[in-house]
A tleap script that builds the chain and sets N, CA, C and O, in Angstrom:
source leaprc.protein.ff14SB
mol = sequence {
  NMET ASP ILE LYS HIE ASN LEU GLY GLU LEU
  GLN ARG TYR LEU GLU LYS VAL ARG ASP ASP
  SER PHE PHE ASN GLU ALA ASP GLY ASN GLU
  ILE GLY GLU ARG LEU HIE ASP LEU VAL MET
  ALA GLY PHE ASP ARG SER GLU ASP PRO TYR
  GLY ARG ALA TRP PRO GLY ILE SER HIE ARG
  GLU GLY LYS PRO LEU LEU ASP THR PHE ASN
  MET VAL SER SER ILE ASP TYR ASP VAL THR
  ARG ARG SER ASN GLY LEU GLN VAL SER ILE
  GLY THR ASP VAL GLU TYR ALA PRO VAL HIE
  ASN ILE GLY LEU GLY HIE VAL ARG GLN ARG
  MET PHE ILE PRO THR ASN SER ASN LYS LEU
  PRO ALA SER TYR ASN ASN VAL ILE ILE ASN
  VAL ILE THR LYS LYS LEU GLU ARG ALA ILE
  CGLN
}
set mol.1.N position { -0.832 33.363 -21.475 }
set mol.1.CA position { -1.341 32.965 -20.178 }
set mol.1.C position { -0.539 33.697 -19.103 }
set mol.1.O position { 0.683 33.809 -19.206 }
set mol.2.N position { -1.201 34.175 -18.112 }
set mol.2.CA position { -0.600 34.950 -17.043 }
set mol.2.C position { 0.003 34.012 -15.993 }
set mol.2.O position { -0.714 33.250 -15.344 }
set mol.3.N position { 1.320 34.076 -15.835 }
set mol.3.CA position { 2.013 33.202 -14.877 }
set mol.3.C position { 1.563 33.506 -13.460 }
set mol.3.O position { 1.408 32.585 -12.657 }
set mol.4.N position { 1.354 34.739 -13.141 }
set mol.4.CA position { 0.916 35.116 -11.805 }
set mol.4.C position { -0.408 34.439 -11.470 }
set mol.4.O position { -0.610 33.980 -10.346 }
set mol.5.N position { -1.299 34.379 -12.440 }
set mol.5.CA position { -2.579 33.708 -12.255 }
set mol.5.C position { -2.359 32.224 -11.972 }
set mol.5.O position { -2.996 31.660 -11.082 }
set mol.6.N position { -1.465 31.593 -12.724 }
set mol.6.CA position { -1.189 30.175 -12.513 }
set mol.6.C position { -0.628 29.923 -11.119 }
set mol.6.O position { -0.973 28.928 -10.482 }
set mol.7.N position { 0.227 30.810 -10.645 }
set mol.7.CA position { 0.776 30.656 -9.304 }
set mol.7.C position { -0.316 30.805 -8.251 }
set mol.7.O position { -0.277 30.144 -7.213 }
set mol.8.N position { -1.269 31.656 -8.514 }
set mol.8.CA position { -2.403 31.806 -7.598 }
set mol.8.C position { -3.213 30.529 -7.510 }
set mol.8.O position { -3.624 30.120 -6.424 }
set mol.9.N position { -3.444 29.895 -8.657 }
set mol.9.CA position { -4.156 28.611 -8.679 }
set mol.9.C position { -3.368 27.561 -7.907 }
set mol.9.O position { -3.935 26.798 -7.124 }
set mol.10.N position { -2.073 27.529 -8.129 }
set mol.10.CA position { -1.222 26.581 -7.429 }
set mol.10.C position { -1.299 26.822 -5.925 }
set mol.10.O position { -1.368 25.872 -5.145 }
set mol.11.N position { -1.286 28.072 -5.523 }
set mol.11.CA position { -1.368 28.409 -4.104 }
set mol.11.C position { -2.677 27.879 -3.503 }
set mol.11.O position { -2.676 27.360 -2.386 }
set mol.12.N position { -3.777 28.005 -4.224 }
set mol.12.CA position { -5.067 27.486 -3.739 }
set mol.12.C position { -5.008 25.979 -3.555 }
set mol.12.O position { -5.507 25.456 -2.559 }
set mol.13.N position { -4.406 25.280 -4.501 }
set mol.13.CA position { -4.292 23.825 -4.386 }
set mol.13.C position { -3.430 23.440 -3.202 }
set mol.13.O position { -3.753 22.503 -2.472 }
set mol.14.N position { -2.331 24.160 -3.009 }
set mol.14.CA position { -1.451 23.866 -1.884 }
set mol.14.C position { -2.155 24.110 -0.551 }
set mol.14.O position { -1.942 23.370 0.409 }
set mol.15.N position { -2.987 25.140 -0.489 }
set mol.15.CA position { -3.744 25.408 0.738 }
set mol.15.C position { -4.693 24.245 1.040 }
set mol.15.O position { -4.854 23.862 2.199 }
set mol.16.N position { -5.318 23.685 0.007 }
set mol.16.CA position { -6.190 22.524 0.205 }
set mol.16.C position { -5.415 21.356 0.801 }
set mol.16.O position { -5.877 20.697 1.733 }
set mol.17.N position { -4.231 21.110 0.250 }
set mol.17.CA position { -3.423 19.973 0.688 }
set mol.17.C position { -2.930 20.180 2.118 }
set mol.17.O position { -2.830 19.221 2.884 }
set mol.18.N position { -2.624 21.412 2.479 }
set mol.18.CA position { -2.154 21.699 3.840 }
set mol.18.C position { -3.240 21.506 4.885 }
set mol.18.O position { -2.938 21.254 6.052 }
set mol.19.N position { -4.474 21.617 4.492 }
set mol.19.CA position { -5.595 21.470 5.410 }
set mol.19.C position { -5.584 20.044 5.978 }
set mol.19.O position { -5.518 19.073 5.223 }
set mol.20.N position { -5.650 19.923 7.307 }
set mol.20.CA position { -5.621 18.611 7.965 }
set mol.20.C position { -6.736 17.682 7.489 }
set mol.20.O position { -6.607 16.462 7.584 }
set mol.21.N position { -7.804 18.238 6.989 }
set mol.21.CA position { -8.928 17.397 6.567 }
set mol.21.C position { -8.849 17.009 5.087 }
set mol.21.O position { -9.765 16.365 4.576 }
set mol.22.N position { -7.779 17.387 4.396 }
set mol.22.CA position { -7.674 17.061 2.968 }
set mol.22.C position { -7.733 15.554 2.759 }
set mol.22.O position { -8.505 15.075 1.928 }
set mol.23.N position { -6.931 14.804 3.501 }
set mol.23.CA position { -7.001 13.348 3.437 }
set mol.23.C position { -7.975 12.897 4.521 }
set mol.23.O position { -7.781 13.182 5.703 }
set mol.24.N position { -9.011 12.198 4.108 }
set mol.24.CA position { -10.056 11.835 5.044 }
set mol.24.C position { -10.101 10.318 5.267 }
set mol.24.O position { -9.286 9.575 4.719 }
set mol.25.N position { -11.050 9.880 6.067 }
set mol.25.CA position { -11.152 8.462 6.394 }
set mol.25.C position { -11.399 7.607 5.161 }
set mol.25.O position { -10.949 6.463 5.106 }
set mol.26.N position { -12.101 8.138 4.177 }
set mol.26.CA position { -12.319 7.367 2.947 }
set mol.26.C position { -10.986 7.071 2.262 }
set mol.26.O position { -10.791 5.974 1.737 }
set mol.27.N position { -10.071 8.037 2.264 }
set mol.27.CA position { -8.742 7.816 1.692 }
set mol.27.C position { -7.997 6.755 2.501 }
set mol.27.O position { -7.374 5.856 1.936 }
set mol.28.N position { -8.066 6.867 3.822 }
set mol.28.CA position { -7.431 5.879 4.685 }
set mol.28.C position { -8.008 4.491 4.480 }
set mol.28.O position { -7.276 3.501 4.468 }
set mol.29.N position { -9.327 4.421 4.318 }
set mol.29.CA position { -9.972 3.124 4.078 }
set mol.29.C position { -9.557 2.536 2.735 }
set mol.29.O position { -9.379 1.323 2.614 }
set mol.30.N position { -9.404 3.383 1.732 }
set mol.30.CA position { -8.952 2.878 0.440 }
set mol.30.C position { -7.541 2.296 0.553 }
set mol.30.O position { -7.260 1.229 0.007 }
set mol.31.N position { -6.667 2.992 1.254 }
set mol.31.CA position { -5.317 2.477 1.468 }
set mol.31.C position { -5.389 1.173 2.261 }
set mol.31.O position { -4.754 0.183 1.897 }
set mol.32.N position { -6.163 1.177 3.343 }
set mol.32.CA position { -6.287 -0.023 4.172 }
set mol.32.C position { -6.799 -1.225 3.403 }
set mol.32.O position { -6.274 -2.329 3.550 }
set mol.33.N position { -7.824 -1.018 2.582 }
set mol.33.CA position { -8.386 -2.123 1.798 }
set mol.33.C position { -7.377 -2.665 0.794 }
set mol.33.O position { -7.264 -3.876 0.602 }
set mol.34.N position { -6.651 -1.762 0.163 }
set mol.34.CA position { -5.672 -2.209 -0.842 }
set mol.34.C position { -4.478 -2.900 -0.188 }
set mol.34.O position { -3.941 -3.856 -0.749 }
set mol.35.N position { -4.052 -2.430 0.996 }
set mol.35.CA position { -2.980 -3.121 1.721 }
set mol.35.C position { -3.469 -4.486 2.210 }
set mol.35.O position { -2.723 -5.465 2.179 }
set mol.36.N position { -4.713 -4.546 2.658 }
set mol.36.CA position { -5.307 -5.818 3.073 }
set mol.36.C position { -5.284 -6.809 1.904 }
set mol.36.O position { -4.967 -7.984 2.090 }
set mol.37.N position { -5.615 -6.338 0.719 }
set mol.37.CA position { -5.568 -7.197 -0.475 }
set mol.37.C position { -4.157 -7.729 -0.716 }
set mol.37.O position { -3.988 -8.887 -1.096 }
set mol.38.N position { -3.138 -6.883 -0.497 }
set mol.38.CA position { -1.751 -7.329 -0.680 }
set mol.38.C position { -1.381 -8.412 0.334 }
set mol.38.O position { -0.714 -9.387 -0.013 }
set mol.39.N position { -1.808 -8.245 1.575 }
set mol.39.CA position { -1.523 -9.261 2.596 }
set mol.39.C position { -2.212 -10.576 2.226 }
set mol.39.O position { -1.615 -11.646 2.338 }
set mol.40.N position { -3.467 -10.492 1.786 }
set mol.40.CA position { -4.205 -11.706 1.396 }
set mol.40.C position { -3.526 -12.398 0.208 }
set mol.40.O position { -3.457 -13.626 0.161 }
set mol.41.N position { -3.036 -11.624 -0.733 }
set mol.41.CA position { -2.340 -12.196 -1.890 }
set mol.41.C position { -1.068 -12.910 -1.439 }
set mol.41.O position { -0.705 -13.945 -1.998 }
set mol.42.N position { -0.394 -12.366 -0.436 }
set mol.42.CA position { 0.794 -13.017 0.104 }
set mol.42.C position { 0.469 -14.373 0.713 }
set mol.42.O position { 1.204 -15.337 0.502 }
set mol.43.N position { -0.620 -14.458 1.463 }
set mol.43.CA position { -1.050 -15.748 2.011 }
set mol.43.C position { -1.362 -16.719 0.874 }
set mol.43.O position { -0.981 -17.889 0.927 }
set mol.44.N position { -2.050 -16.235 -0.144 }
set mol.44.CA position { -2.433 -17.092 -1.266 }
set mol.44.C position { -1.205 -17.624 -2.008 }
set mol.44.O position { -1.182 -18.783 -2.424 }
set mol.45.N position { -0.187 -16.779 -2.173 }
set mol.45.CA position { 1.024 -17.174 -2.912 }
set mol.45.C position { 2.108 -17.763 -2.004 }
set mol.45.O position { 3.143 -18.220 -2.489 }
set mol.46.N position { 1.870 -17.752 -0.678 }
set mol.46.CA position { 2.870 -18.198 0.304 }
set mol.46.C position { 4.169 -17.407 0.142 }
set mol.46.O position { 5.263 -17.967 0.068 }
set mol.47.N position { 4.005 -16.078 0.089 }
set mol.47.CA position { 5.143 -15.164 -0.077 }
set mol.47.C position { 5.087 -14.062 0.959 }
set mol.47.O position { 4.016 -13.670 1.421 }
set mol.48.N position { 6.275 -13.564 1.319 }
set mol.48.CA position { 6.312 -12.414 2.208 }
set mol.48.C position { 6.023 -11.145 1.403 }
set mol.48.O position { 5.978 -11.200 0.174 }
set mol.49.N position { 5.831 -10.021 2.061 }
set mol.49.CA position { 5.496 -8.783 1.347 }
set mol.49.C position { 6.550 -8.322 0.345 }
set mol.49.O position { 6.270 -7.477 -0.505 }
set mol.50.N position { 7.760 -8.872 0.441 }
set mol.50.CA position { 8.849 -8.502 -0.462 }
set mol.50.C position { 8.984 -9.481 -1.623 }
set mol.50.O position { 9.910 -9.369 -2.426 }
set mol.51.N position { 8.052 -10.452 -1.715 }
set mol.51.CA position { 8.046 -11.394 -2.829 }
set mol.51.C position { 8.894 -12.638 -2.623 }
set mol.51.O position { 9.070 -13.420 -3.558 }
set mol.52.N position { 9.426 -12.842 -1.420 }
set mol.52.CA position { 10.228 -14.036 -1.137 }
set mol.52.C position { 9.313 -15.167 -0.689 }
set mol.52.O position { 8.412 -14.962 0.125 }
set mol.53.N position { 9.550 -16.370 -1.229 }
set mol.53.CA position { 8.725 -17.531 -0.893 }
set mol.53.C position { 8.900 -17.906 0.577 }
set mol.53.O position { 10.004 -17.850 1.119 }
set mol.54.N position { 7.793 -18.290 1.211 }
set mol.54.CA position { 7.856 -18.808 2.578 }
set mol.54.C position { 8.474 -20.201 2.558 }
set mol.54.O position { 8.373 -20.912 1.558 }
set mol.55.N position { 9.114 -20.593 3.656 }
set mol.55.CA position { 9.576 -21.979 3.761 }
set mol.55.C position { 8.372 -22.926 3.664 }
set mol.55.O position { 7.295 -22.624 4.177 }
set mol.56.N position { 8.565 -24.052 3.012 }
set mol.56.CA position { 7.489 -25.020 2.877 }
set mol.56.C position { 7.176 -25.718 4.195 }
set mol.56.O position { 7.824 -25.482 5.216 }
set mol.57.N position { 6.189 -26.563 4.147 }
set mol.57.CA position { 5.813 -27.359 5.317 }
set mol.57.C position { 5.848 -28.830 4.935 }
set mol.57.O position { 5.656 -29.190 3.774 }
set mol.58.N position { 6.097 -29.678 5.934 }
set mol.58.CA position { 6.147 -31.122 5.657 }
set mol.58.C position { 5.215 -31.917 6.556 }
set mol.58.O position { 5.039 -33.116 6.344 }
set mol.59.N position { 4.616 -31.283 7.549 }
set mol.59.CA position { 3.788 -32.000 8.515 }
set mol.59.C position { 2.330 -32.192 8.074 }
set mol.59.O position { 1.571 -32.912 8.723 }
set mol.60.N position { 1.946 -31.547 6.974 }
set mol.60.CA position { 0.571 -31.700 6.463 }
set mol.60.C position { 0.529 -31.246 5.017 }
set mol.60.O position { 1.477 -30.639 4.519 }
set mol.61.N position { -0.567 -31.539 4.349 }
set mol.61.CA position { -0.804 -31.066 2.986 }
set mol.61.C position { -1.229 -29.600 3.042 }
set mol.61.O position { -1.695 -29.127 4.079 }
set mol.62.N position { -1.073 -28.886 1.942 }
set mol.62.CA position { -1.568 -27.522 1.845 }
set mol.62.C position { -0.486 -26.477 1.993 }
set mol.62.O position { 0.709 -26.772 1.979 }
set mol.63.N position { -0.942 -25.251 2.136 }
set mol.63.CA position { -0.041 -24.098 2.218 }
set mol.63.C position { 0.244 -23.738 3.668 }
set mol.63.O position { -0.581 -23.979 4.549 }
set mol.64.N position { 1.409 -23.162 3.911 }
set mol.64.CA position { 1.730 -22.710 5.268 }
set mol.64.C position { 0.745 -21.646 5.754 }
set mol.64.O position { 0.250 -20.830 4.977 }
set mol.65.N position { 0.479 -21.678 7.037 }
set mol.65.CA position { -0.357 -20.703 7.753 }
set mol.65.C position { -1.827 -20.717 7.342 }
set mol.65.O position { -2.582 -19.817 7.713 }
set mol.66.N position { -2.236 -21.720 6.586 }
set mol.66.CA position { -3.628 -21.758 6.135 }
set mol.66.C position { -4.351 -23.040 6.582 }
set mol.66.O position { -5.320 -23.451 5.943 }
set mol.67.N position { -3.895 -23.664 7.657 }
set mol.67.CA position { -4.555 -24.896 8.069 }
set mol.67.C position { -5.914 -24.641 8.715 }
set mol.67.O position { -6.865 -25.367 8.427 }
set mol.68.N position { -6.037 -23.629 9.583 }
set mol.68.CA position { -7.326 -23.327 10.221 }
set mol.68.C position { -7.953 -22.043 9.691 }
set mol.68.O position { -9.129 -21.782 9.943 }
set mol.69.N position { -7.199 -21.254 8.972 }
set mol.69.CA position { -7.627 -19.943 8.451 }
set mol.69.C position { -7.900 -18.932 9.562 }
set mol.69.O position { -8.430 -17.851 9.308 }
set mol.70.N position { -7.533 -19.288 10.799 }
set mol.70.CA position { -7.742 -18.381 11.922 }
set mol.70.C position { -6.952 -17.089 11.753 }
set mol.70.O position { -7.496 -15.994 11.895 }
set mol.71.N position { -5.669 -17.227 11.449 }
set mol.71.CA position { -4.824 -16.034 11.349 }
set mol.71.C position { -5.184 -15.197 10.124 }
set mol.71.O position { -5.354 -13.983 10.238 }
set mol.72.N position { -5.300 -15.820 8.970 }
set mol.72.CA position { -5.574 -15.060 7.746 }
set mol.72.C position { -6.927 -14.339 7.840 }
set mol.72.O position { -7.069 -13.220 7.349 }
set mol.73.N position { -7.907 -14.976 8.466 }
set mol.73.CA position { -9.221 -14.330 8.555 }
set mol.73.C position { -9.248 -13.212 9.600 }
set mol.73.O position { -10.202 -12.436 9.658 }
set mol.74.N position { -8.204 -13.132 10.421 }
set mol.74.CA position { -8.162 -12.090 11.445 }
set mol.74.C position { -7.466 -10.813 10.972 }
set mol.74.O position { -7.490 -9.805 11.677 }
set mol.75.N position { -6.858 -10.841 9.809 }
set mol.75.CA position { -6.140 -9.655 9.313 }
set mol.75.C position { -7.148 -8.534 9.084 }
set mol.75.O position { -8.171 -8.725 8.426 }
set mol.76.N position { -6.847 -7.381 9.628 }
set mol.76.CA position { -7.742 -6.240 9.497 }
set mol.76.C position { -6.910 -4.958 9.506 }
set mol.76.O position { -5.720 -4.977 9.819 }
set mol.77.N position { -7.541 -3.869 9.164 }
set mol.77.CA position { -6.851 -2.581 9.184 }
set mol.77.C position { -7.650 -1.589 10.001 }
set mol.77.O position { -8.837 -1.785 10.265 }
set mol.78.N position { -6.976 -0.516 10.399 }
set mol.78.CA position { -7.595 0.523 11.200 }
set mol.78.C position { -7.114 1.874 10.695 }
set mol.78.O position { -5.936 2.044 10.382 }
set mol.79.N position { -8.015 2.817 10.619 }
set mol.79.CA position { -7.682 4.187 10.207 }
set mol.79.C position { -7.925 5.092 11.407 }
set mol.79.O position { -9.016 5.108 11.978 }
set mol.80.N position { -6.889 5.848 11.782 }
set mol.80.CA position { -6.967 6.733 12.945 }
set mol.80.C position { -6.490 8.117 12.543 }
set mol.80.O position { -5.459 8.263 11.886 }
set mol.81.N position { -7.246 9.133 12.943 }
set mol.81.CA position { -6.793 10.507 12.715 }
set mol.81.C position { -5.903 10.902 13.879 }
set mol.81.O position { -6.299 10.819 15.042 }
set mol.82.N position { -4.692 11.333 13.545 }
set mol.82.CA position { -3.715 11.793 14.531 }
set mol.82.C position { -3.527 13.292 14.352 }
set mol.82.O position { -4.045 13.880 13.403 }
set mol.83.N position { -2.796 13.898 15.254 }
set mol.83.CA position { -2.564 15.344 15.161 }
set mol.83.C position { -1.781 15.692 13.896 }
set mol.83.O position { -1.890 16.810 13.392 }
set mol.84.N position { -0.996 14.749 13.380 }
set mol.84.CA position { -0.208 15.020 12.170 }
set mol.84.C position { -0.791 14.365 10.924 }
set mol.84.O position { -0.103 14.268 9.908 }
set mol.85.N position { -2.040 13.915 10.977 }
set mol.85.CA position { -2.692 13.345 9.801 }
set mol.85.C position { -3.278 11.981 10.081 }
set mol.85.O position { -3.464 11.590 11.233 }
set mol.86.N position { -3.568 11.258 9.006 }
set mol.86.CA position { -4.161 9.925 9.134 }
set mol.86.C position { -3.087 8.868 9.339 }
set mol.86.O position { -1.977 8.971 8.816 }
set mol.87.N position { -3.443 7.854 10.108 }
set mol.87.CA position { -2.573 6.687 10.265 }
set mol.87.C position { -3.381 5.466 9.861 }
set mol.87.O position { -4.503 5.271 10.327 }
set mol.88.N position { -2.805 4.647 8.994 }
set mol.88.CA position { -3.427 3.397 8.582 }
set mol.88.C position { -2.560 2.267 9.117 }
set mol.88.O position { -1.374 2.178 8.800 }
set mol.89.N position { -3.159 1.407 9.930 }
set mol.89.CA position { -2.447 0.265 10.502 }
set mol.89.C position { -3.107 -1.012 10.001 }
set mol.89.O position { -4.329 -1.076 9.861 }
set mol.90.N position { -2.296 -2.024 9.731 }
set mol.90.CA position { -2.829 -3.318 9.329 }
set mol.90.C position { -2.180 -4.373 10.208 }
set mol.90.O position { -0.980 -4.313 10.478 }
set mol.91.N position { -2.973 -5.339 10.653 }
set mol.91.CA position { -2.426 -6.350 11.539 }
set mol.91.C position { -3.455 -7.380 11.939 }
set mol.91.O position { -4.498 -7.528 11.302 }
set mol.92.N position { -3.142 -8.087 13.006 }
set mol.92.CA position { -3.993 -9.144 13.524 }
set mol.92.C position { -3.906 -9.150 15.036 }
set mol.92.O position { -2.899 -8.730 15.606 }
set mol.93.N position { -4.952 -9.622 15.686 }
set mol.93.CA position { -4.923 -9.745 17.139 }
set mol.93.C position { -4.698 -11.188 17.581 }
set mol.93.O position { -4.810 -11.493 18.769 }
set mol.94.N position { -4.385 -12.074 16.648 }
set mol.94.CA position { -4.102 -13.467 16.987 }
set mol.94.C position { -2.767 -13.512 17.729 }
set mol.94.O position { -1.749 -13.044 17.219 }
set mol.95.N position { -2.782 -14.075 18.930 }
set mol.95.CA position { -1.608 -13.981 19.810 }
set mol.95.C position { -0.361 -14.666 19.262 }
set mol.95.O position { 0.749 -14.241 19.583 }
set mol.96.N position { -0.501 -15.702 18.455 }
set mol.96.CA position { 0.681 -16.405 17.938 }
set mol.96.C position { 1.164 -15.851 16.593 }
set mol.96.O position { 2.174 -16.317 16.066 }
set mol.97.N position { 0.473 -14.883 16.043 }
set mol.97.CA position { 0.841 -14.325 14.737 }
set mol.97.C position { 2.264 -13.751 14.708 }
set mol.97.O position { 2.991 -14.003 13.748 }
set mol.98.N position { 2.688 -12.987 15.726 }
set mol.98.CA position { 4.055 -12.452 15.670 }
set mol.98.C position { 5.132 -13.534 15.600 }
set mol.98.O position { 6.180 -13.331 14.987 }
set mol.99.N position { 4.877 -14.673 16.222 }
set mol.99.CA position { 5.851 -15.770 16.183 }
set mol.99.C position { 6.083 -16.214 14.743 }
set mol.99.O position { 7.222 -16.457 14.342 }
set mol.100.N position { 5.014 -16.319 13.969 }
set mol.100.CA position { 5.138 -16.713 12.565 }
set mol.100.C position { 5.710 -15.580 11.717 }
set mol.100.O position { 6.504 -15.819 10.807 }
set mol.101.N position { 5.306 -14.355 12.015 }
set mol.101.CA position { 5.728 -13.215 11.200 }
set mol.101.C position { 7.229 -12.944 11.324 }
set mol.101.O position { 7.876 -12.588 10.339 }
set mol.102.N position { 7.776 -13.109 12.511 }
set mol.102.CA position { 9.209 -12.831 12.696 }
set mol.102.C position { 10.046 -14.098 12.842 }
set mol.102.O position { 11.268 -14.049 12.694 }
set mol.103.N position { 9.403 -15.236 13.131 }
set mol.103.CA position { 10.123 -16.484 13.371 }
set mol.103.C position { 10.669 -16.492 14.794 }
set mol.103.O position { 11.216 -15.496 15.267 }
set mol.104.N position { 10.517 -17.608 15.458 }
set mol.104.CA position { 10.974 -17.709 16.838 }
set mol.104.C position { 11.165 -19.166 17.196 }
set mol.104.O position { 10.276 -19.992 16.988 }
set mol.105.N position { 12.329 -19.474 17.736 }
set mol.105.CA position { 12.607 -20.859 18.119 }
set mol.105.C position { 12.545 -21.780 16.919 }
set mol.105.O position { 13.205 -21.543 15.907 }
set mol.106.N position { 11.748 -22.835 17.036 }
set mol.106.CA position { 11.620 -23.799 15.934 }
set mol.106.C position { 10.648 -23.346 14.842 }
set mol.106.O position { 10.540 -24.000 13.805 }
set mol.107.N position { 9.945 -22.242 15.063 }
set mol.107.CA position { 8.982 -21.730 14.075 }
set mol.107.C position { 9.734 -20.867 13.066 }
set mol.107.O position { 10.300 -19.831 13.417 }
set mol.108.N position { 9.733 -21.300 11.827 }
set mol.108.CA position { 10.432 -20.546 10.778 }
set mol.108.C position { 9.637 -19.304 10.399 }
set mol.108.O position { 8.406 -19.304 10.420 }
set mol.109.N position { 10.362 -18.251 10.055 }
set mol.109.CA position { 9.709 -16.998 9.693 }
set mol.109.C position { 8.912 -17.158 8.401 }
set mol.109.O position { 9.408 -17.662 7.393 }
set mol.110.N position { 7.669 -16.714 8.470 }
set mol.110.CA position { 6.808 -16.598 7.300 }
set mol.110.C position { 6.120 -15.233 7.424 }
set mol.110.O position { 4.962 -15.121 7.825 }
set mol.111.N position { 6.879 -14.221 7.065 }
set mol.111.CA position { 6.397 -12.846 7.215 }
set mol.111.C position { 5.196 -12.614 6.302 }
set mol.111.O position { 5.233 -12.904 5.106 }
set mol.112.N position { 4.140 -12.086 6.899 }
set mol.112.CA position { 2.956 -11.735 6.107 }
set mol.112.C position { 2.630 -10.253 6.208 }
set mol.112.O position { 1.850 -9.737 5.407 }
set mol.113.N position { 3.213 -9.563 7.178 }
set mol.113.CA position { 3.073 -8.113 7.320 }
set mol.113.C position { 4.481 -7.554 7.501 }
set mol.113.O position { 5.239 -8.079 8.317 }
set mol.114.N position { 4.858 -6.502 6.766 }
set mol.114.CA position { 6.209 -5.948 6.914 }
set mol.114.C position { 6.477 -5.575 8.374 }
set mol.114.O position { 5.600 -5.052 9.061 }
set mol.115.N position { 7.685 -5.846 8.832 }
set mol.115.CA position { 8.017 -5.570 10.230 }
set mol.115.C position { 8.707 -4.232 10.413 }
set mol.115.O position { 8.842 -3.770 11.547 }
set mol.116.N position { 9.148 -3.595 9.345 }
set mol.116.CA position { 9.844 -2.321 9.456 }
set mol.116.C position { 9.146 -1.309 8.560 }
set mol.116.O position { 9.337 -1.310 7.344 }
set mol.117.N position { 8.333 -0.443 9.168 }
set mol.117.CA position { 7.549 0.508 8.369 }
set mol.117.C position { 8.412 1.518 7.632 }
set mol.117.O position { 7.925 2.184 6.718 }
set mol.118.N position { 9.688 1.651 8.005 }
set mol.118.CA position { 10.572 2.567 7.283 }
set mol.118.C position { 11.027 1.977 5.949 }
set mol.118.O position { 11.501 2.706 5.078 }
set mol.119.N position { 10.887 0.679 5.789 }
set mol.119.CA position { 11.309 0.013 4.555 }
set mol.119.C position { 10.158 -0.812 3.996 }
set mol.119.O position { 10.256 -2.031 3.858 }
set mol.120.N position { 9.076 -0.131 3.679 }
set mol.120.CA position { 7.926 -0.826 3.128 }
set mol.120.C position { 8.264 -1.407 1.763 }
set mol.120.O position { 9.067 -0.838 1.024 }
set mol.121.N position { 7.656 -2.534 1.429 }
set mol.121.CA position { 7.853 -3.089 0.084 }
set mol.121.C position { 7.340 -2.103 -0.968 }
set mol.121.O position { 6.459 -1.287 -0.697 }
set mol.122.N position { 7.899 -2.192 -2.150 }
set mol.122.CA position { 7.497 -1.297 -3.243 }
set mol.122.C position { 5.992 -1.367 -3.492 }
set mol.122.O position { 5.359 -0.342 -3.748 }
set mol.123.N position { 5.415 -2.561 -3.419 }
set mol.123.CA position { 3.974 -2.693 -3.674 }
set mol.123.C position { 3.158 -1.917 -2.643 }
set mol.123.O position { 2.129 -1.338 -2.992 }
set mol.124.N position { 3.587 -1.892 -1.398 }
set mol.124.CA position { 2.885 -1.136 -0.359 }
set mol.124.C position { 3.042 0.361 -0.611 }
set mol.124.O position { 2.073 1.116 -0.534 }
set mol.125.N position { 4.270 0.783 -0.912 }
set mol.125.CA position { 4.500 2.196 -1.236 }
set mol.125.C position { 3.659 2.622 -2.433 }
set mol.125.O position { 3.094 3.715 -2.439 }
set mol.126.N position { 3.573 1.768 -3.438 }
set mol.126.CA position { 2.795 2.103 -4.637 }
set mol.126.C position { 1.325 2.309 -4.311 }
set mol.126.O position { 0.693 3.211 -4.862 }
set mol.127.N position { 0.772 1.489 -3.425 }
set mol.127.CA position { -0.627 1.662 -3.012 }
set mol.127.C position { -0.810 3.050 -2.411 }
set mol.127.O position { -1.724 3.782 -2.791 }
set mol.128.N position { 0.048 3.403 -1.487 }
set mol.128.CA position { -0.068 4.688 -0.793 }
set mol.128.C position { 0.120 5.841 -1.781 }
set mol.128.O position { -0.659 6.794 -1.778 }
set mol.129.N position { 1.132 5.758 -2.609 }
set mol.129.CA position { 1.406 6.817 -3.593 }
set mol.129.C position { 0.251 6.951 -4.581 }
set mol.129.O position { -0.125 8.069 -4.933 }
set mol.130.N position { -0.316 5.839 -5.033 }
set mol.130.CA position { -1.425 5.894 -5.988 }
set mol.130.C position { -2.655 6.571 -5.391 }
set mol.130.O position { -3.307 7.368 -6.066 }
set mol.131.N position { -2.978 6.268 -4.147 }
set mol.131.CA position { -4.139 6.897 -3.509 }
set mol.131.C position { -3.890 8.390 -3.334 }
set mol.131.O position { -4.779 9.200 -3.598 }
set mol.132.N position { -2.699 8.760 -2.895 }
set mol.132.CA position { -2.372 10.177 -2.714 }
set mol.132.C position { -2.388 10.910 -4.051 }
set mol.132.O position { -2.926 12.013 -4.147 }
set mol.133.N position { -1.803 10.305 -5.079 }
set mol.133.CA position { -1.761 10.930 -6.398 }
set mol.133.C position { -3.159 11.136 -6.948 }
set mol.133.O position { -3.467 12.198 -7.487 }
set mol.134.N position { -4.002 10.129 -6.816 }
set mol.134.CA position { -5.384 10.236 -7.284 }
set mol.134.C position { -6.113 11.379 -6.568 }
set mol.134.O position { -6.854 12.137 -7.194 }
set mol.135.N position { -5.901 11.494 -5.273 }
set mol.135.CA position { -6.531 12.549 -4.502 }
set mol.135.C position { -6.031 13.927 -4.950 }
set mol.135.O position { -6.829 14.852 -5.097 }
set mol.136.N position { -4.734 14.071 -5.166 }
set mol.136.CA position { -4.176 15.336 -5.629 }
set mol.136.C position { -4.683 15.703 -7.017 }
set mol.136.O position { -4.991 16.863 -7.288 }
set mol.137.N position { -4.769 14.707 -7.893 }
set mol.137.CA position { -5.277 14.974 -9.248 }
set mol.137.C position { -6.720 15.457 -9.209 }
set mol.137.O position { -7.094 16.345 -9.975 }
set mol.138.N position { -7.532 14.887 -8.330 }
set mol.138.CA position { -8.924 15.347 -8.214 }
set mol.138.C position { -8.982 16.777 -7.671 }
set mol.138.O position { -9.862 17.552 -8.046 }
set mol.139.N position { -8.055 17.117 -6.800 }
set mol.139.CA position { -8.066 18.448 -6.185 }
set mol.139.C position { -7.738 19.536 -7.174 }
set mol.139.O position { -8.212 20.662 -7.024 }
set mol.140.N position { -6.934 19.235 -8.191 }
set mol.140.CA position { -6.534 20.291 -9.124 }
set mol.140.C position { -7.404 20.338 -10.364 }
set mol.140.O position { -7.169 21.159 -11.251 }
set mol.141.N position { -8.387 19.488 -10.441 }
set mol.141.CA position { -9.282 19.514 -11.619 }
set mol.141.C position { -10.385 20.533 -11.432 }
set mol.141.O position { -11.230 20.697 -12.312 }
savepdb mol mol.pdb
quit
C-alpha cells in the first residue's frame, strides 16, 4: 500500500473537517437532544449533573423541583452558528430557576444544569465526543 496515497486520503478528510459547514445544525440538534435527556434524567433521579443527590424536601410529598413541573417543562436547547462553529446552549427562561440551580439564601442548591462550562460532567462530555466521533467516522468511510 502506498503511504503517500494514504496521506492524500487523510488530507481530504482533514479538509472536510476544517470546513465550517462540516458540523451542521443536525449535529447540534443531536447534541442538544441528548443533553436535554441528561437534564431530564437528573430531575427524575433528583441528582445534579455530576451525580450528587439533591437535598431532600420536607414541606410536601414528592421530588424536589417537580411540584408544578413549570421549570422542568421549560428546559430547552438552542443551536446557533457562530463565526468559530456551532454553539449548543441548554437552559430555561423561568426566572426563579437560577436560584435553585446555584442556591441562594434559604433556597438550597439543586443544580440541574452545569454552571461551569469549562468543567462539564463526564456524561455531558461523552455526549459531545460521541456525536463528533460518529460524524468523523462517517466522513472517512
